[in-house]
C-alpha positions in Angstrom: -37.7 37.1 8.8 -34.4 35.2 8.9 -31.6 35.7 6.4 -31.3 32.8 4.0 -28.3 30.5 3.9 -27.1 32.4 0.8 -27.1 35.7 2.6 -25.2 34.1 5.5 -22.6 32.9 3.0 -22.4 36.4 1.5 -22.0 38.1 4.8 -19.3 35.7 6.0 -17.3 36.4 2.8 -17.6 40.1 2.8 -16.9 40.6 6.5 -13.5 38.9 5.9 -12.7 42.0 3.8 -12.8 44.1 7.0 -14.9 47.1 7.8 -14.2 50.8 7.8 -16.1 54.1 7.7 -17.2 54.8 4.2 -15.2 51.9 2.8 -16.3 49.6 0.1 -15.2 46.1 -0.7 -15.8 44.2 -3.9 -15.5 40.5 -4.7 -16.3 39.1 -8.1 -16.2 35.5 -9.4 -16.7 34.4 -12.9 -16.2 31.5 -15.2 -12.9 31.0 -16.8 -14.1 31.8 -20.3 -16.6 34.6 -19.2 -14.8 37.4 -21.1 -14.6 35.4 -24.3 -18.4 35.6 -24.5 -18.6 39.4 -24.5 -19.9 39.6 -28.1 -22.9 37.4 -27.3 -23.5 39.3 -24.0 -26.0 41.7 -25.5 -29.5 41.0 -24.1 -29.9 40.1 -20.4 -33.2 39.4 -18.7 -33.0 40.9 -15.2 -35.5 39.3 -12.8 -37.2 41.5 -10.2 -34.4 43.7 -8.8 -34.9 43.6 -5.1 -34.1 46.1 -2.3 -34.6 45.2 1.3 -34.3 47.5 4.3 -33.7 46.1 7.8 -34.1 47.7 11.2 -31.5 45.7 13.1 -27.8 45.1 13.0 -28.1 41.3 12.1 -30.6 42.0 9.3 -33.3 39.7 10.6 -36.1 42.2 10.8 -37.2 43.8 7.5 -38.9 47.2 7.4 -41.4 46.2 4.6 -42.7 49.8 4.1 -39.2 51.2 3.6 -38.3 48.3 1.3 -41.3 48.8 -0.8 -40.7 52.5 -1.2 -37.3 51.8 -2.9 -38.1 48.6 -4.8 -39.5 50.2 -7.9 -36.9 52.9 -8.0 -34.2 50.3 -7.7 -35.7 48.4 -10.6 -35.9 51.5 -12.8 -32.4 52.6 -11.9 -31.1 49.1 -12.8 -32.5 49.3 -16.3 -31.4 52.9 -16.7 -27.8 52.3 -15.6 -27.4 49.1 -17.6 -28.2 50.9 -20.8 -26.0 53.9 -19.8 -23.2 51.4 -19.4 -23.7 49.8 -22.8 -25.7 46.8 -21.7 -29.2 45.7 -22.6 -30.8 44.6 -19.4 -34.6 44.0 -19.8 -36.0 44.4 -16.3 -39.1 42.3 -15.4 -40.6 43.6 -12.2 -43.9 42.5 -10.7 -46.2 45.5 -10.3 -49.7 46.5 -11.2 -48.6 48.1 -14.5 -46.2 45.3 -15.5 -46.8 43.4 -18.7 -46.4 39.7 -19.0 -47.4 39.1 -15.4 -47.9 35.4 -16.0 -44.4 35.0 -17.3 -43.0 36.9 -14.3 -44.8 34.7 -11.7 -44.7 31.3 -13.4 -41.3 31.4 -15.1 -39.0 34.2 -14.1 -39.5 34.3 -10.3 -39.1 30.5 -10.0 -35.9 30.7 -12.1 -34.7 33.4 -9.7 -35.3 31.1 -6.8 -33.4 28.4 -8.6 -30.4 30.7 -9.1 -30.4 31.7 -5.5 -30.4 28.0 -4.5 -27.5 27.3 -6.9 -25.5 30.2 -5.3 -26.2 29.1 -1.8 -24.9 25.6 -2.6 -21.7 27.2 -4.0 -20.2 27.7 -0.6 -17.5 25.1 -0.6 -13.8 25.0 0.1 -12.8 25.0 -3.6 -14.5 28.3 -4.3 -13.6 30.2 -1.1 -11.1 32.9 -1.6 -8.1 33.2 0.6 -8.5 36.0 3.1 -5.2 37.6 2.0 -6.7 38.1 -1.5 -9.3 40.5 -0.3 -8.7 44.2 -1.1 -10.8 47.1 -2.3 -11.5 45.1 -5.4 -10.8 41.4 -5.9 -11.5 39.1 -8.9 -11.6 35.4 -8.9 -12.5 32.4 -11.1 -15.0 29.7 -10.2 -13.1 26.5 -9.5 -16.2 24.4 -9.3 -19.4 26.0 -10.8 -22.9 25.2 -9.9 -25.4 23.4 -12.2 -28.8 24.9 -12.9 -31.7 22.5 -13.7 -31.8 21.7 -17.4 -35.5 22.6 -17.8 -34.6 26.3 -17.5 -32.7 26.2 -20.9 -36.1 26.4 -22.7 -36.4 30.0 -21.5 -33.6 31.0 -23.8 -35.9 30.5 -26.8 -38.8 32.4 -25.3 -36.8 35.4 -24.2 -34.2 35.2 -27.1 -31.2 35.1 -24.8 -29.5 32.6 -22.6 -28.5 35.2 -20.0 -30.6 35.9 -16.9 -29.6 38.2 -14.1 -30.6 39.0 -10.5 -29.6 42.2 -8.7 -30.3 42.7 -5.0 -29.4 45.0 -2.2 -29.8 44.5 1.6 -29.3 47.4 3.9 -29.7 48.7 7.5 -28.6 52.1 8.9 -24.9 51.1 9.1 -24.1 48.9 6.1 -25.4 47.5 2.9 -24.7 44.5 0.7 -25.1 44.5 -3.1 -25.3 41.3 -5.2 -25.2 41.1 -9.0 -25.5 37.6 -10.6 -25.6 36.6 -14.3 -26.6 33.0 -15.2 -26.5 31.2 -18.6 -29.5 28.8 -18.7 -28.2 27.0 -21.8 -24.9 26.1 -20.2 -26.8 25.7 -16.9 -24.3 27.6 -14.8 -23.6 30.9 -13.0 -21.4 33.0 -15.3 -20.7 36.0 -13.0 -21.2 36.9 -9.4 -20.4 40.2 -7.8 -20.7 41.1 -4.1 -20.2 44.6 -2.7 -20.1 45.9 0.8 -20.8 49.6 1.7 -20.8 51.3 5.0 -23.2 54.0 6.0 -26.9 54.5 5.5 -28.4 54.0 2.0 -30.3 56.9 0.6 -32.5 57.0 -2.5 -29.9 59.0 -4.5 -27.3 56.5 -3.5 -28.7 53.7 -5.6 -27.6 55.2 -8.9 -23.9 55.3 -7.7 -24.1 51.7 -6.6 -25.5 50.5 -9.9 -23.1 52.6 -11.9 -20.2 51.0 -10.0 -21.6 47.5 -10.6 -22.0 47.9 -14.3 -18.6 49.5 -14.6 -17.1 46.5 -12.9 -19.0 44.1 -15.1 -17.8 45.9 -18.3 -14.2 45.8 -17.0 -14.4 42.0 -16.3 -15.7 41.4 -19.8 -12.7 43.0 -21.4 -9.7 41.1 -22.4 -11.5 38.0 -23.7 -10.2 36.2 -26.8 -12.0 37.1 -30.0 -14.4 34.4 -31.1 
């Protein structure tokens, strides 16, 4: 299974940060007025948090059994650590016990694909960060944002929030990549994008630390906005 153009874009960005044993690199991008919306940033619909385990260095060959064993835990930990960090992420995850299966498959998963498509189209010279800006943690602002199809805005009424998120992790035995994206379907744009790179093998107990770090960074990036 080949990596999508979006993952190719992510990998190319994060590798620019350099590699090191047990090192971690973070790159976040957000809209210019992202922090100003922190009071309305209460309820977020998180669509199918996804964990994928690969057997090869290039991350072409997925170990589906290993991936499946961690997918549900990854979803539960996402919801748990969002709430522990002061956020209200409602996680919709397709499973035999999941409620609203129809909404997940006919509305949320297609929206998730649309968000991925928007991000993959975001690789342009205006949004690329200069290599010298990369460090242990780097923050940037979208120069040109992407546009989500207008039809997705109707989901804000059904789910009572304009904010929809996707959280993913891709790993092999040597490294892992973590992605956290928040979109506003009413404004039709990506509000926030976080990319992390870790070295070393991912273990089940490792997931909670990754998610804690991500929500801590999100909270920090929401601070400092003007009062509305």
